[in-house]
Structure formats: C-alpha cells, structure tokens
LUMRO-719845 format. One line per 2 residues: for each residue x negated, y negated, z negated of C-alpha. Coordinates in Angstrom, 2 decimals. Each point is the difference from the previous one (the first is absolute). Layout:
<rs>
X Y Z  ...
</rs>
This chain:
<rs>
35.34 5.10 0.30  -2.93 1.87 1.53
-1.45 -3.17 1.56  -0.06 -3.72 -0.86
-1.09 -2.97 2.12  -2.94 -2.05 -1.31
2.18 -3.10 -0.36  2.25 1.99 -2.37
-2.66 0.82 -2.57  -2.39 -1.73 -2.42
-2.01 0.45 -3.18  3.03 1.28 -1.92
0.14 3.02 2.32  -3.53 1.19 -0.78
1.06 3.39 -1.37  2.06 0.87 3.07
-2.15 -1.44 2.80  -3.55 -0.03 -1.41
-2.48 -2.81 -0.34  -0.80 -0.49 3.67
3.61 -0.26 1.13  1.03 -2.18 -2.96
-2.84 -2.40 0.82  1.01 -0.18 3.66
3.55 -0.73 -1.07  -1.23 -2.81 -2.26
-2.14 -1.48 2.79  2.93 0.18 2.43
2.29 -1.78 -2.48  -2.67 -2.69 -0.53
0.07 -0.84 3.71  -3.49 1.28 0.72
-0.74 1.52 3.45  0.71 3.71 -0.57
0.84 2.38 2.91  3.55 1.46 -0.30
0.52 3.46 -1.42  1.73 2.29 -2.47
-0.87 2.40 -2.79  0.94 3.64 -0.47
0.62 -0.05 -3.74  -1.65 2.11 -2.67
3.43 1.46 -0.73  0.04 1.37 3.52
-3.23 1.90 -0.64  1.46 1.31 -3.26
3.21 1.05 1.77  -2.05 1.81 2.64
-2.02 2.17 -2.40  2.96 0.75 -2.31
2.72 0.72 2.57  -2.32 2.26 1.99
-1.12 1.79 -3.19  -3.76 -0.39 0.52
-0.57 -2.17 -3.08  -0.89 2.75 -2.48
-2.42 1.75 2.35  -1.50 -3.35 1.01
-0.80 -1.14 -3.54  -1.24 3.43 -0.98
-2.37 0.00 3.00  -1.69 -3.27 -1.03
-0.31 0.81 -3.69  -3.71 0.89 0.22
-3.30 -0.76 -1.71  -1.02 -3.47 1.26
-3.69 0.89 -0.19  0.43 3.07 2.23
-0.52 -1.36 3.52  1.05 3.27 1.64
3.26 0.07 -1.99  0.69 -3.63 0.92
-0.49 0.77 3.70  2.33 2.99 -0.18
2.60 -2.08 -1.86  -0.09 -2.70 2.65
0.37 2.56 2.78  2.97 1.76 -1.63
1.81 -3.26 -0.83  -0.42 -1.23 3.56
1.27 3.29 1.38  3.10 -0.06 -2.20
0.97 -3.56 0.92  -0.75 0.10 3.72
1.64 3.36 0.65  3.22 -0.74 -1.92
2.89 -1.55 1.95  1.63 -3.20 -1.22
3.43 0.15 -1.66  2.86 -0.62 2.40
0.47 -3.64 1.00  -3.40 -1.30 -1.14
-1.71 0.27 3.37  2.86 -1.83 1.71
-0.06 -2.83 -2.53  -3.76 -0.48 0.36
0.09 -0.01 3.79  3.11 -2.17 0.10
-1.66 -2.69 -2.12  -3.17 0.18 2.09
2.09 -0.59 3.15  0.85 -3.48 -1.28
-3.67 -1.05 0.10  -1.08 -1.28 3.40
3.00 1.51 1.81  -1.07 3.48 -1.00
-3.25 -0.07 2.00  -2.31 -1.59 -2.55
-3.31 1.35 -1.14  0.08 0.10 -3.79
-2.40 0.48 -2.89  1.03 2.68 -2.49
-1.58 -0.59 -3.42  0.44 1.73 -3.32
1.14 -2.08 -2.97  -0.54 2.07 -3.11
1.87 -1.19 -3.07  -3.14 0.39 -2.14
-2.67 -1.27 2.40  -0.19 -3.51 -1.45
-0.72 1.03 -3.56  -3.36 -1.05 -1.46
-2.87 2.17 1.26  2.22 1.10 2.85
-2.77 -0.21 2.56  -0.91 3.51 -1.10
3.43 1.15 1.09  -0.46 -1.38 3.49
2.42 -1.54 2.39  1.32 3.31 1.28
0.62 0.20 3.75  0.41 -2.67 2.68
0.99 0.75 3.59  -0.20 -2.62 2.72
1.74 -0.41 3.38  2.73 2.53 -0.80
3.09 0.36 2.22  3.36 1.74 -0.46
-1.40 3.38 1.10  -2.39 0.22 -2.94
1.72 -2.20 -2.59  1.50 2.73 -2.20
-3.18 2.08 0.09  -2.08 -3.01 -1.10
2.40 -0.79 -2.84  -0.33 3.58 -1.24
-3.78 -0.23 0.27  0.12 -3.07 -2.23
1.98 2.03 -2.52  -2.57 2.79 0.25
-2.83 -2.47 -0.59  1.25 -0.41 -3.56
-1.85 3.28 -0.59  -3.38 -0.65 1.58
-2.96 1.25 -1.99  -0.79 -3.55 -1.02
3.53 -0.81 -1.16  0.34 3.28 -1.90
-3.38 -0.50 -1.67  0.96 -3.53 -1.02
3.32 1.01 -1.58  -1.60 2.89 -1.87
-2.72 -2.31 -1.33  2.49 -2.69 -1.00
2.49 2.44 -1.54  2.81 -0.77 2.47
2.50 2.83 0.59  0.26 0.92 3.69
3.76 0.47 -0.25  0.47 -3.54 -1.37
-1.64 -1.80 2.93  2.01 -0.87 3.10
-0.92 -1.60 3.31  1.74 -2.36 2.40
-0.99 -0.65 3.62  -0.13 -3.34 1.82
0.84 -0.05 3.72  -1.06 -3.34 1.45
-0.34 -1.44 3.49  -3.62 0.22 1.16
-2.04 -3.11 0.61  -2.33 0.64 2.95
-2.76 -1.74 -1.90  -2.80 -1.70 1.88
-1.63 -0.80 -3.35  0.77 1.28 -3.46
-1.35 0.44 -3.47  0.53 -0.68 -3.67
0.01 -3.09 -2.20  -0.59 -0.38 -3.73
1.56 -3.18 -1.32  -2.49 0.00 -2.90
-3.32 1.76 -0.41  0.97 3.68 -0.51
-2.51 0.54 -2.80  -0.45 -3.30 -1.83
3.27 -1.80 0.73  -1.89 -3.10 1.16
2.06 -2.45 2.15  -1.40 1.31 3.26
1.91 1.44 2.92  -1.83 2.90 1.61
1.05 1.06 3.50  -1.21 3.07 1.89
0.68 0.18 3.72  -0.61 2.40 2.88
1.25 0.52 3.54  3.15 2.04 0.66
2.15 1.71 -2.59  -0.88 -0.21 -3.69
-0.37 3.76 -0.52  -3.78 -0.17 0.28
-0.34 -2.84 -2.54  2.32 1.55 -2.56
-1.56 3.45 0.32  -3.52 -1.39 -0.16
-1.11 1.60 3.28  -0.63 -3.44 1.54
-2.25 -2.61 -1.57  1.98 -3.25 0.47
-0.90 -3.68 0.10  0.15 -1.58 -3.45
1.14 -3.57 -0.69  -0.09 -1.73 -3.41
2.12 -3.13 -0.51  -0.14 -2.28 -3.05
3.65 -0.48 -1.00  -0.78 -3.27 -1.78
-1.53 -1.77 3.00  1.29 2.16 2.87
-3.58 0.32 1.26  -1.23 3.18 1.65
-3.06 0.64 -2.17  -1.26 3.20 1.55
0.46 1.87 3.27  -1.53 3.42 0.71
0.56 1.19 3.56  -0.35 3.79 0.13
-1.00 2.26 2.85  3.46 1.45 0.64
-0.74 3.21 1.87  3.50 1.46 0.20
3.61 -1.12 0.02  3.43 1.61 -0.19
2.67 -0.74 2.57  2.87 1.56 1.92
-0.75 1.98 3.13  1.91 -1.67 2.82
0.90 3.33 1.64  0.76 2.31 -2.94
1.06 -2.58 -2.58  -2.17 1.80 -2.57
-2.32 -1.82 -2.37  -3.65 0.69 0.60
-3.45 -1.16 -0.92  -2.19 -1.35 2.76
-3.23 -2.00 0.33  0.27 -3.77 -0.22
-1.03 -1.64 3.30  -3.67 -0.91 -0.19
0.62 -3.75 0.30  2.40 0.03 -2.97
-1.98 2.17 -2.44  -1.78 -2.93 -1.63
2.55 -2.69 0.88  1.76 -1.73 -2.90
3.56 1.32 -0.19  1.86 -2.94 -1.55
0.19 -3.59 1.20  0.09 -2.93 -2.41
3.74 -0.44 0.64  0.69 3.67 -0.74
-1.96 -0.17 -3.25  2.02 -3.06 -1.02
3.30 1.73 0.82  -0.95 3.11 -1.97
-1.02 -2.10 -2.99  3.32 -1.84 0.17
1.94 3.25 0.00  -2.21 1.40 -2.76
0.82 -2.97 -2.22  3.72 0.55 0.68
-0.21 3.71 -0.84  -1.85 -0.59 -3.26
2.37 -2.82 -0.96  2.96 2.32 0.64
-1.34 2.76 -2.25  -1.85 -2.31 -2.40
-2.94 2.41 0.01  -3.00 0.63 2.33
0.87 2.16 3.00  -1.66 2.47 2.37
1.64 -0.66 3.39  -0.16 1.93 3.27
0.53 -2.18 3.08  -0.06 0.15 3.80
-0.17 -2.52 2.83  1.76 0.45 3.34
0.21 -2.70 2.68  -1.00 -2.66 -2.51
2.60 0.94 -2.63  -1.03 1.23 -3.43
2.08 2.79 -1.59  0.01 1.22 -3.60
-0.01 3.81 -0.05  -0.35 0.70 -3.72
-0.79 -1.69 -3.30  -0.80 1.44 -3.39
-1.47 -1.36 -3.23  -3.75 0.13 -0.44
-0.36 2.41 -2.91  -3.77 -0.19 -0.36
-0.41 -3.47 -1.55  -1.08 0.35 -3.62
1.35 -2.51 -2.49  -2.68 -2.43 -1.11
-2.37 1.32 2.64  -2.39 -2.81 0.76
-3.32 1.60 0.76  -1.28 3.31 1.21
-1.10 2.74 -2.33  -3.48 1.39 0.03
-0.71 3.70 -0.30  -2.48 2.69 0.85
2.26 2.93 -0.73  -1.23 0.39 -3.56
1.26 -3.21 -1.57  -3.46 -1.61 -0.20
-1.15 -3.22 1.63  -1.67 0.50 3.35
-3.67 -0.72 0.40  -1.57 -2.41 2.40
-0.67 1.22 3.49  0.46 -1.18 3.32
-0.58 0.54 3.70  3.10 -0.72 2.06
0.96 3.00 2.15  3.35 -0.74 1.67
3.28 -1.81 -0.52  3.71 0.42 0.56
3.26 -1.25 -1.42  0.27 -0.34 -3.76
3.25 1.91 -0.53  -0.03 0.60 -3.75
-1.93 -2.28 -2.37  -2.80 0.92 -2.32
-3.64 1.02 0.09  -1.06 3.62 -0.33
-3.29 1.84 0.29  -0.48 3.69 0.52
-1.40 2.78 2.16  1.39 0.33 3.51
2.07 3.07 0.82  0.79 0.10 3.72
3.17 1.95 0.71  0.51 1.18 3.59
2.36 2.87 -0.75  2.45 0.85 -2.75
-2.05 2.97 -1.17  -2.69 -2.49 -1.06
2.17 -1.71 -2.62  -1.35 2.15 -2.83
-3.38 -1.71 0.25  1.55 -3.30 -1.15
-0.57 -0.34 -3.74  0.84 -2.60 -2.62
-1.60 -3.33 0.88  -0.97 0.87 3.58
0.73 -2.19 3.02  2.15 1.68 2.68
-1.05 -0.88 3.55  2.25 1.21 2.80
1.46 -1.03 3.33  3.51 -0.28 -1.39
1.55 1.38 -3.17  3.02 2.28 0.12
2.57 1.05 -2.61  -1.93 3.21 -0.62
-2.93 -2.06 -1.26  1.90 -1.64 -2.89
-1.29 2.37 -2.74  -3.59 -0.74 1.04
0.74 -3.72 0.30  1.12 0.03 -3.62
-3.43 1.29 -1.03  -1.93 -2.53 2.06
-1.26 -3.37 -1.21  0.50 -1.58 3.43
1.11 0.67 3.57  -1.55 -0.90 3.36
1.69 0.73 3.35  -0.96 -0.55 3.63
3.50 -0.92 1.16  3.09 -1.68 -1.40
1.21 -3.29 -1.43  1.81 -1.30 -3.06
2.90 2.42 0.50  -2.02 3.12 0.76
0.40 3.01 -2.28  -3.40 -0.67 -1.57
0.80 -3.65 -0.76  3.39 0.68 -1.55
-1.09 2.95 -2.12  -3.19 -1.78 -1.11
2.01 -2.98 -1.23  2.32 2.34 -1.85
-2.98 1.72 -1.62  -1.77 -3.27 -0.74
-3.03 1.26 1.91  -2.05 -2.36 2.17
0.35 0.72 3.73  -1.56 -1.28 3.20
1.79 1.11 3.17  -0.57 -0.50 3.72
-3.81 0.17 -0.27  -0.19 1.68 3.39
-3.18 1.96 -0.72  0.04 0.81 -3.71
0.11 3.76 0.45  -2.92 -0.18 2.45
-2.19 -2.51 -1.84  0.38 1.32 -3.55
-1.40 3.35 -1.12  0.88 2.39 -2.79
-1.70 -0.76 -3.36  -0.89 -3.54 1.12
0.87 -2.43 -2.83  1.97 -3.02 1.17
2.01 -2.84 -1.47  3.27 -1.00 1.63
1.69 -3.36 -0.49  3.73 0.30 0.57
0.45 -3.78 -0.03  -2.65 -0.95 2.54
0.20 3.20 2.03  -3.71 0.81 -0.22
-2.04 3.14 -0.65  -3.52 -0.40 -1.33
-2.91 2.28 -0.78  -0.45 1.10 -3.62
1.68 -1.42 -3.08  0.58 -3.68 -0.56
1.34 -2.32 -2.64  3.34 -1.65 0.61
-1.40 -3.48 -0.44  -2.84 0.53 2.45
0.09 -2.33 2.98  0.61 1.89 3.19
-2.97 -0.21 2.37  0.40 -0.77 3.67
1.16 3.18 1.65  -2.31 1.54 2.53
1.09 -0.15 3.60  1.35 3.28 1.29
-2.19 1.69 2.58  1.12 -0.63 3.53
0.56 2.70 2.56  -3.17 0.08 2.10
0.18 -1.23 3.57  0.22 3.00 2.33
-2.45 0.17 2.91  1.85 -0.18 3.32
-0.33 3.34 1.82  1.69 1.65 2.97
0.08 3.30 -1.88  2.45 -0.27 -2.86
-1.26 0.89 -3.46  2.69 1.43 -2.26
0.01 1.44 -3.50  1.02 3.32 -1.56
2.42 -0.19 -2.93  0.43 3.05 -2.21
2.58 -1.39 -2.44  2.40 -2.95 0.23
-1.53 -1.54 -3.12  -3.18 -0.67 1.99
1.83 -2.03 2.66  -0.86 -3.44 -1.30
-3.69 0.78 -0.31  0.04 1.54 3.47
1.75 -3.00 1.53  -2.55 -2.35 -1.56
-2.72 1.55 2.19  1.41 -1.82 3.02
0.53 3.31 1.82  2.08 -0.02 3.19
2.48 2.39 -1.56  0.19 3.43 -1.63
-1.37 2.85 2.10  1.14 2.65 -2.46
2.55 -0.14 -2.81  0.42 3.42 -1.58
3.60 0.77 -0.89  -0.85 3.05 -2.11
-1.35 -2.11 -2.84  3.45 -1.54 -0.42
1.45 3.49 -0.37  -2.78 1.54 -2.10
0.31 -2.85 -2.51  3.48 1.29 -0.92
-1.66 3.25 -1.17  2.63 1.95 1.94
0.05 1.72 3.35  2.35 -1.65 2.52
2.50 2.84 -0.35  0.02 -0.16 -3.81
0.22 -3.80 0.01  3.02 0.11 2.32
1.63 2.69 -2.17  -0.50 -2.08 -3.15
0.66 -3.51 1.29  1.75 0.28 3.35
-0.88 -0.79 3.59  0.56 -3.73 -0.45
-2.57 -0.23 -2.79  -2.58 1.90 2.07
0.49 -2.31 2.96  -0.28 -3.04 -2.28
-3.29 1.25 -1.46  -1.44 -0.07 3.51
1.62 -3.32 0.91  -1.32 -1.70 -3.13
-3.53 1.25 0.54  -0.24 -0.87 3.69
1.76 -3.34 -0.51  -2.55 -1.04 -2.62
-2.76 0.32 2.58  2.04 -1.33 2.93
0.85 -3.13 -1.99  -3.62 -0.64 -0.85
-1.16 0.32 3.62  2.95 -1.39 1.94
-0.07 -0.57 2.97  -3.20 2.05 0.30
0.75 3.66 0.86  0.17 2.70 -2.65
-0.55 3.46 1.48  1.68 2.48 -2.35
-0.72 3.71 0.10  2.80 2.44 -0.74
-0.45 2.59 -2.73  -3.24 2.00 0.17
-0.68 1.82 -3.27  -1.46 3.52 -0.03
1.75 2.64 -2.06  -2.59 -0.01 -2.80
0.87 -3.63 -0.75  3.74 0.72 -0.02
-0.51 3.05 -2.21  -1.16 -2.27 -2.86
3.30 -1.92 -0.02  3.38 0.78 -1.54
1.71 2.32 2.46  -3.34 1.24 1.31
0.42 3.57 -1.22  1.54 0.99 3.33
-2.90 -1.34 2.05  -1.90 2.65 1.99
-3.47 0.95 -1.23  -2.38 -0.57 2.91
-3.65 0.99 0.23  -0.83 -3.27 1.77
2.87 -2.49 -0.39  -1.72 -2.50 2.30
0.62 2.43 2.86  3.51 0.86 -1.12
3.49 -1.29 -0.65  -0.41 -3.77 0.21
0.43 -3.05 2.21  2.46 0.01 2.90
0.21 3.80 0.01  1.56 -0.07 -3.48
2.19 -3.00 0.86  1.41 1.71 3.11
0.57 3.18 -2.00  2.05 -1.94 -2.63
1.90 -2.52 2.13  2.46 -0.82 -2.78
-2.70 -1.50 -2.22  -1.87 -1.46 2.97
3.09 -1.89 1.15  0.17 -1.72 -3.40
-3.46 -1.41 0.69  1.12 -1.15 3.43
3.17 -1.48 -1.49  -2.20 -2.09 -2.29
-1.77 -1.37 3.08  3.32 -0.69 1.71
1.19 -2.03 -2.98  -3.29 -1.88 -0.17
0.44 -0.99 3.64  3.54 -1.15 -0.78
-1.36 -2.15 -2.84  -2.20 -1.81 2.50
-3.31 1.78 -0.57  -0.92 0.13 3.67
-3.66 0.20 -0.99  0.39 3.61 -1.20
-1.28 2.73 2.34  0.55 3.76 -0.33
-2.89 2.45 0.30  0.35 3.79 0.10
-2.85 2.07 -1.50  -1.62 3.25 1.15
1.78 0.25 3.36  -1.39 2.62 2.35
1.78 -0.57 3.28  2.82 -1.70 1.91
2.53 2.49 -1.40  -0.62 -1.37 -3.51
0.44 -3.53 1.31  3.22 0.80 1.88
1.60 1.56 -3.08  -1.03 -2.89 -2.27
1.28 -2.50 2.55  3.35 1.78 0.19
0.40 -0.20 -3.79  -0.79 -3.73 0.10
2.81 -0.44 2.49  2.35 2.11 -2.15
-0.31 -2.39 -2.93  0.45 -3.05 2.21
-3.57 -1.15 0.73  -0.50 -1.05 3.62
-3.50 1.17 1.06  0.07 -2.58 2.78
0.41 -2.89 -2.44  -2.18 1.12 -2.90
-3.74 0.69 -0.01  -0.93 3.57 -0.82
-2.87 2.34 0.62  -2.04 2.98 -1.08
-3.17 0.90 -1.85  -2.70 1.78 1.96
-1.33 2.48 -2.56  -0.42 3.23 1.95
-1.91 0.84 3.18  3.34 1.11 1.46
1.44 -3.48 -0.53  -3.05 -1.68 1.55
0.12 2.27 3.04  3.80 -0.31 0.35
0.34 -3.74 -0.51  1.00 -0.62 3.62
3.22 2.00 -0.38  0.70 -1.83 -3.28
-0.52 -3.36 1.72  2.57 1.05 2.59
2.51 0.41 -2.87  -0.24 -3.73 -0.73
-2.32 -0.32 -2.98  -1.30 -3.53 -0.59
-3.23 0.93 -1.76  -2.32 2.85 -0.93
-2.07 -0.25 -3.17  -3.01 2.17 -0.83
0.03 1.72 -3.38  -3.68 0.81 0.00
-0.02 2.03 -3.23  2.23 2.68 1.48
-1.25 -0.37 3.57  -3.52 0.70 -1.23
0.87 3.04 -2.13  2.14 1.56 2.74
-2.57 -0.67 2.74  -2.99 1.27 -1.97
1.84 2.73 -1.97  -1.18 -1.65 -3.22
2.38 -0.02 -2.97  -0.56 -3.47 -1.44
0.98 1.29 -3.47  -2.55 2.84 0.06
-3.26 -0.99 -1.70  -1.85 2.91 1.67
0.29 -1.64 3.43  0.33 -3.65 -1.03
-3.39 -0.84 1.50  1.32 1.00 3.45
2.86 -2.52 -0.08  -0.94 -2.78 2.46
2.54 -2.40 1.52  -2.74 -1.23 2.36
-0.66 3.43 1.49  -0.24 -0.26 3.83
3.02 2.29 0.46  2.19 -2.18 -2.24
-1.14 -3.16 1.79  0.70 1.58 3.39
3.57 0.87 -0.99  0.48 -3.59 -1.15
-1.41 -1.38 3.25  2.21 2.22 2.18
3.08 -0.99 -2.00  -0.72 -3.74 0.30
-0.54 0.29 3.74  3.27 1.90 0.55
2.00 -2.33 -2.22  -1.36 -3.05 1.81
1.33 1.41 3.27  3.50 0.22 -1.52
-0.08 -3.30 -1.89  -0.05 1.74 -3.37
-1.88 -1.74 -2.82  -2.73 1.92 -1.79
-1.27 -0.43 -3.52  -1.76 1.77 -2.82
1.27 0.29 -3.56  -2.31 2.67 -1.41
-2.87 -0.64 -2.40  -2.45 -0.14 2.89
1.51 -3.29 1.12  -2.08 -1.69 -2.69
-3.32 1.33 1.38  -2.03 -2.35 2.25
-0.93 2.76 2.49  3.64 0.97 0.44
0.96 -3.66 0.36  -2.57 -0.43 2.77
1.27 3.09 1.81  3.63 -1.09 -0.17
-0.65 -3.57 1.15  -2.19 1.18 2.85
2.65 2.50 1.10  2.77 -2.63 -0.12
2.10 1.02 -3.02  2.78 -2.48 -0.75
-0.50 -0.16 -3.76  -2.01 1.32 -2.91
1.47 0.51 -3.46  -2.35 0.01 -2.96
0.17 0.39 -3.76  0.78 -3.18 -1.93
-3.54 -0.53 -1.21  -1.45 0.53 3.49
2.26 -2.30 2.06  -2.31 -3.02 -0.13
-3.05 2.01 1.05  1.91 1.62 2.86
1.29 -3.37 1.20  -3.53 -1.36 0.24
-1.33 3.19 1.60  2.74 -0.11 2.66
-0.76 -3.63 0.76  -3.72 0.74 0.33
0.62 2.93 2.38  2.47 -1.96 2.13
-2.42 -2.92 0.33  -2.72 2.41 1.10
2.34 1.50 2.63  0.70 -3.47 1.34
-3.69 -0.84 0.21  -0.77 3.31 1.70
2.72 -0.62 2.59  -1.42 -3.36 1.11
-3.63 1.06 0.20
</rs>
C-alpha cells in the first residue's frame, strides 16, 4: 500500500516508514498521546522515481564532489526540479488525498514531515531532518509530500551521504502526515542528559509551535529535573523574542514577535513540568534507552509529536574533556565575559573567529573558537576544525548543539550577545558544562569566579523629540537597541543585498525570487525583532551603479561619470518594477507576520510623480498605504521644494538625508577630494531647505526626521529641535549624546517660553 496509518506500524517497519514514523507508531501503540496520522511509505517514493523514469537522471545529478559548494547547490536545484515537476503515477494522488480525508472530516490542518529511513543512524544529525511543513490542507498536501521527497537531496543531506559513503540510490524516504496541534506551548525534552547520560530530564519550552525551538531560531526556557528526587534543580527563563503560530486568516505558519508581557514569562507551570516528566519516563521505559522527545501543549493537554534515541551519549562518559585545540592542557586565566546554555560538555580554549557570513568560514582554523549568531549546515566543515562553538541563539536542539555533541566539541549556545561582545583573535575559554565564556586560558580545575554583572541599558532621558538610531547592517541591531533609542530612523536594505555579492538580478537568476525576498525578510526581521514595538524605518534599495558593478552580475551596469547623480534610488526602482516589487513583497510578508513596527521609506524622490508611482506599486503587491506607515527621503532641493504635493499623496513622514541634500544643494560631490572642504551640512541654504520642509509637513500632519550623518552634530540637533522636527536619528555611538543634547535644548525652550 502507498499509505499506512500510524496505528498499523511499529519498530519492525523501520525500513519502509523511516525512523520518525516508526517511532510515532510505537508511541501510539503504547497508549501515549499522539495526534492521529498516516505515513506515505518509502516504497511509494521509490515507485514514484522508478515508474516515472527520473531515477537515473536524479542520482546522476547528485553524484558530485561534496567539497564543491557550487556543485552541491546545483545538484540540489536539479533534484528538486525533477521531483516537483514530475507528475505522480496514476492512482497515487487519489490514495493520498483519500486517506487525508479521513482525518478531521477532511478539513484538518496537518503537519507533513519527512521520515528518512537512514536519519536515525549514528551521527545522523549531519544529515538533517529534511523538510517539515506545518498547517497544510488538501490543496497543498501532494506538493508538500513531493517537497519532502526532494529534501532528501538538500546540500546538507548530499554532503552527509558523500562523507559517510552512503549511496544516494540506496536511501529512501517516507513522509508522515499528522493532524496539527495548534500548540500554545511546545518544545523538546531529553529524558537523560544528552551528553553525559546523567539521570536528569532537560526540558526546553517556548510559546507557540515548536519550529523555532527545533530549528534553533528561538532561545527557549530551560528546565533541569533530577530524576532521582523529582526536584526541579535549575530553571533558566529566556527572553523569547519570537514565536511560530498559525495565521488565523490564511492558515499559514508564520513567525511573529512574542507579546511584550510574555517575552520573559516562564512558559511551563509546575503541573506541566510534572506531566512532561511523567510522559518522558514512560517513553524511555518503552524504548529502554534515553529519548529526545518533541512535545506540544494545547488547552492543557500534552501531546507527543516525535521521539528518537539520544545518539550523543558516550559510553562511560562521566566528566567533560579539556582541550585547547592542540591536545595540551589549558593554562590558567580568567575574567568572566558572558554566559549561555552549556549544550555540549567540555572545556576548550582558543582564538575567537566571529563568522557573520558564509564567505568568512575560511578564517576558522584548527583549534579556533567559532562565534556566530546561529550555525547552519554550510558551517559544518569549519565546525569540524574548531575547538569550540559559541552562538547567540538556540537551545539544546539547535544545529550548533547537536553537531557539537556529535563532534565532541564544547559548545555554549543562547548567549544572546556573543557575536557582539567577543572579537576576532581574542583568546577565550568556554565551558560547555557550565555554559560560561571567560577571558584567556584557564585550567579545568580552576574555581569559577563570580561572573560580572552584564551592563544595563542606560536610562533614556525623556524628550518630546524622539531620538532614533541608524542601522547599517542587521548584525548591529542588538547593539543599536541597547542604546535605548526610540526606534530605527534608517535601516539600509542594500547591505542585505550587497552581502550576497550578487546584483539583485543575478541573485534572482541564480536562486529564485523567493530566495531574494527571504534575504530581505530575514535582514529586516532581525532588526524589527530587536526593536519591537519601536518603529524600524527601512529604506528601499539605493545603491549607485559603481557599487553594483563590483558584484557578480555587475558587468552590465552602466558606467557613469558621477554615479551619485545617476541611476539609483527610487528612479532605478521605478525603472525596474519587477525587482522593486520583490522588495515590496518582502514588506507585505513582514506585515503579515505581525511586524507592524516596520515602516517603508523611498530614497531620492524628486516630486509627487515619483511618490504616486511608488504608491501604486505598493498597492499592486497588496500593501494598503492607508494602514501602513510609509514616507520619503528629502535628499534633493526639488524634493524639499515639492514636499507639499508629496504630503497630499498621503506620506506619513519625510526624512532628511543630509549627505545627498548637501551635495545637491551646494553642487559639491562628496566623493571628490578636490572640493571636500566645501561640503557643509550646516550651510545656511541647506538649513533653510530643512526649515521650509518641516514647516510645510507640520501643516499637513506629516512627521519629519533626519537620518543623515549630520543628525549626530550638536548644531544640527539644535536647529532641528528649534524648528520642531519630530525625530532625530543618529549613529549608534552618538545616540546617548544626542539624547542629552535634545533634552538640554528642550528644557531651554521651556524656560524661554515662561520668561
């Protein structure tokens, strides 16, 4: 049969249904609370590729050099294309949909999860879990099943099989289709310590669906329970910034900010912890081996979603290893820097190598310490070279934690600020048991000193004029938010694109529209999360042609004598509406995810015609200009003089880009050293244009702000406050000074008014 119900299968069916499905069948038979579902067998996948005749081409496509990242990417793309574009053999679709119709009267939302027949082998964390799709209905069921099949050939899975010597044509995949649990809380549970095997139950919990916990994108609460006494010995309540749940209108799964009052609230009650421990004991007793369990809670009921053996417990492991990457004992050292969750035991010392992008992996050498926000499958080769791993986000089931335990490398995850606090070449010692990072090298037996208190965010002076911050790259979001700024006055989208080293057109050609949109979503979301609910004003693409010409695909860029006066900003966006609409689509999806703090800002507009055309494209992609905040940059004299007509088009704000406004007003190329001494943002003509714009905008109820470099200068701050600007946005290192300057000026205005 093409499909089997979960209550029809068990451990003996591993080869035909895969580890995940076999486990769910076992749990169902044991009377544990498992949502109903069925499995599309591995034989069905095999029948599909053989009867349609794509098997030979498929296996030939993925037979590539595992160390060639470009070849791996091309293999993944071709395999996906073959599987998704090939129709199912006759009768298969009907059988799948017919079985689905028996779940929840045919109207159920289901989870579609891959269940590879080799995924539970030792070291299988390198192979990954393949795909999972949540909140799927009948319309998309067959497509999602095929996507699970295609995920057998992701770059990570292909790399793993090549490294392990597994033949691609010998590995099959089954797919579990299971009724969704609309989880209010979810997470994972280890019935014994995942590294040492100690009799401790470790539970990780977050709000909403468990996707964020399992993927490592959410840092969850962590609870440690002594199995001998039943006592909760340790509770770490995390700052849970985001959560995954189902959109009530579309039914799609999305990531959204956790409500402010729940971010630092403990997820699990005492009764829920007790119930999870009870079920954990039952699961381990059933399998007679420690288990890694995924669970969810809905309306007070706990459900078991998956269970698999913990493969990372070493026999006879009783204490952590000590290493410095060279096999020698570490020296004494010691200042405590930061802490997180000890996810893989051991002590390691080495030089920090901060990795923000994949093209930085080559700098990680033998014995170094990788520091990154979150590891990804592409980082595995570098992780193998490293002595230890530190991440900002993630818990015990994050990619970093799992791979580190497989490698036997110490890891501390969920530090929050590791990639900001630690610097390249800095020597640190990480303790994967205690979850600490300390300055220098230290001996294993050294007593840990009292950790220094983390610096607190300074108290912001109360001012009528808002003081915001400029953010150039998403990676700077946390540092920017720590200034206490009232929001982001300028987030530059071009840095998210330039970091790919490809022009937008080339990136879309190579990776597709969806990938391009996601690059923008990921970058903006990083900042929006950090500042929520404070506003994040995001500027659409504004790169001159000379910057694009340095990227892959830049050969076709025009050669301009002065690119700053040329093909850039809104004029380029309106001239290439196809690419521009992808940017706007990213904003639309961010709004759907709940990021109502994101604002859209159009650069280098000249007049109301530019605004009308941009507004029309917003409406085309489904953004309602009446419901979302959007505005323009005032960077040309034409824009300053024509702001009234732009205000009549419905803009919510106008923001001064003083770098360009100055060069266009004074006819001074800011990149020309011969006239650099004539560049003056405080020139009377520039200040007059700013004053006129503020006055006009005030008449129309349009907010005014500044996001150029001049916003950090005291004289410009005084001018803006005196003229009545709504906000001032400064560089990260200048925010505190600007806050105090604004307060001083406002107090003087008050005193002057009462004299």
